[in-house]
C-alpha positions in Angstrom: 82.2 25.2 -67.0 82.6 28.9 -66.2 80.5 30.3 -63.3 78.3 32.5 -65.8 77.2 29.4 -67.8 76.4 27.5 -64.7 73.9 30.2 -63.7 72.5 31.1 -67.2 72.1 27.5 -68.6 69.5 26.4 -66.0 67.6 29.6 -66.5 67.5 29.1 -70.4 66.4 25.5 -70.0 63.6 26.8 -67.6 62.5 29.3 -70.0 62.6 26.8 -72.9 60.2 24.7 -71.0 57.7 27.5 -70.6 57.4 27.8 -74.2 56.9 24.3 -74.9 53.7 24.0 -77.0 50.6 22.2 -75.0 49.6 19.0 -76.4 46.0 19.1 -78.0 43.7 16.7 -76.4 42.9 13.5 -78.8 39.2 14.3 -78.6 39.6 18.2 -78.9 36.6 19.6 -81.0 35.0 16.2 -81.1 31.0 16.5 -81.3 30.3 14.4 -78.2 29.2 15.3 -74.8 26.8 18.1 -73.7 24.7 18.8 -70.8 22.2 16.4 -69.4 19.8 15.8 -66.4 19.5 12.2 -64.8 18.7 10.7 -61.8 21.3 10.1 -59.0 21.6 7.5 -56.3 19.6 9.4 -53.8 16.7 9.6 -56.4 17.2 13.3 -56.8 17.8 15.0 -60.1 21.5 15.6 -61.2 22.3 18.3 -63.8 25.7 17.9 -65.4 26.3 21.6 -65.0 26.9 21.0 -61.4 30.3 19.3 -62.3 31.4 22.5 -64.3 34.7 23.4 -63.0 35.6 19.9 -62.4 36.9 17.0 -64.9 34.7 14.1 -65.5 35.7 10.6 -65.9 32.5 8.9 -67.4 31.9 5.1 -67.9 28.7 3.6 -69.6 27.7 0.4 -68.5 25.2 -1.6 -66.3 25.4 -3.3 -62.8 24.1 -6.5 -64.0 27.1 -7.0 -66.3 28.6 -10.3 -65.5 32.3 -9.4 -66.2 33.2 -6.5 -68.3 31.8 -3.6 -66.3 33.0 -4.5 -63.0 36.3 -5.3 -64.3 36.4 -2.0 -66.2 35.1 0.2 -63.2 37.4 -1.6 -60.8 40.4 -0.8 -63.0 39.1 2.8 -63.5 38.7 3.5 -59.9 42.0 1.8 -59.0 43.7 4.1 -61.6 42.0 7.3 -60.1 42.9 6.1 -56.5 46.5 5.8 -57.7 46.4 9.5 -59.2 44.8 10.6 -55.9 47.6 9.2 -54.0 50.2 11.2 -56.1 48.3 14.4 -56.4 45.3 14.6 -54.2 44.7 18.2 -55.1 44.4 17.5 -59.0 42.6 14.3 -58.2 39.8 16.3 -56.3 39.1 17.8 -59.4 38.1 14.6 -61.1 34.5 13.4 -60.8 34.3 9.7 -61.6 30.6 9.0 -63.0 28.9 5.7 -64.0 26.0 6.2 -66.2 23.9 3.0 -66.5 22.6 1.8 -69.8 20.1 -0.5 -68.1 17.7 1.8 -66.4 14.9 -0.7 -65.8 17.1 -2.6 -63.3 19.7 -0.1 -62.2 17.4 1.9 -60.0 19.0 4.6 -57.7 19.4 1.9 -54.8 20.9 -0.6 -56.9 23.3 1.9 -58.4 24.4 3.2 -54.8 25.1 -0.2 -53.5 27.2 -1.2 -56.8 29.2 2.0 -57.0 30.0 1.9 -53.2 31.8 -1.3 -53.7 34.3 0.4 -56.1 34.7 3.8 -54.3 32.3 6.3 -52.4 33.3 9.0 -54.6 32.0 7.1 -57.7 28.6 8.8 -58.7 26.1 6.5 -60.3 23.3 7.9 -62.4 20.1 6.6 -64.2 17.2 7.9 -65.8 14.2 7.1 -68.0 15.0 4.9 -71.0 14.5 8.0 -73.4 17.0 10.2 -71.2 19.6 7.3 -71.1 19.3 6.9 -75.1 19.5 10.6 -75.3 22.9 10.8 -73.1 24.3 7.6 -74.8 23.8 9.2 -78.3 25.2 12.6 -77.5 28.3 10.7 -76.2 28.5 8.4 -79.1 27.9 5.3 -77.0 26.5 2.2 -78.7 24.1 -0.1 -76.7 21.5 -2.5 -77.4 19.3 -4.6 -74.9 19.5 -8.2 -76.0 16.2 -10.5 -76.1 15.3 -11.8 -72.7 15.8 -15.5 -72.0 13.0 -17.7 -70.7 13.4 -16.5 -67.1 13.4 -12.9 -68.3 17.2 -12.3 -67.6 19.0 -10.3 -70.5 22.4 -8.9 -71.3 23.1 -5.4 -72.6 25.5 -5.2 -75.6 27.5 -1.7 -75.6 30.5 0.0 -76.4 33.3 -0.6 -73.8 34.6 3.0 -73.2 35.5 5.6 -70.7 35.6 9.3 -71.7 37.5 12.2 -69.7 35.9 15.6 -70.1 37.5 18.9 -68.9 36.1 21.5 -66.7 33.8 23.0 -69.2 32.3 19.6 -70.4 34.8 19.4 -73.4 35.9 16.1 -74.6 39.6 15.4 -74.0 40.4 11.6 -74.6 39.3 8.2 -74.2 40.8 6.5 -71.2 42.5 3.3 -72.2 40.5 0.4 -70.6 42.6 -2.2 -72.3 45.6 -1.4 -70.2 46.5 -1.6 -66.5 45.3 0.8 -63.8 48.7 2.4 -63.7 48.0 3.6 -67.3 44.7 5.1 -66.3 46.6 6.9 -63.4 49.2 8.2 -65.9 46.4 9.4 -68.3 44.7 11.3 -65.6 48.1 12.9 -64.8 48.7 13.9 -68.2 45.5 15.6 -69.0 44.1 17.0 -65.5 45.6 20.5 -64.8 
């Protein structure tokens, strides 16, 4: 290969990469998400606008869930932790959030103890029944409280999903919960700029 080609070829390849089209997020333009005000783990009000400028990884569930929610959240946080090991700077721009669908039992104190089991960076949010219904609806999250048994215990049937929102609160993608934590880390790497 001649000397000029050895110099020009890498420069052309670099320029070609700069002109590569940016992939559109799967949920781009979807009518989900939006501002909300809920109650945090310390009992204070949390306005979603305080997360502006950061990505938000949001999971809807409940702490009394016997299997699905703890498994999903453990996988999500393990994927987030893997992403943070690879790129701590970008991971610092991701706020992991757990929003309960069972505000009657998931008090701020219960949420705090539960989220700390997974990662201290995981933020638990609760609210009134009406607030939770509104935020679930604006995020297209189905849920239904089942009829209590004789002892008063009940389950909450709900959609199994985690959403990634961008720095302006725009929906980006569903995070694949049916895959391993490494896939979750790869999805964060793919979308978090």
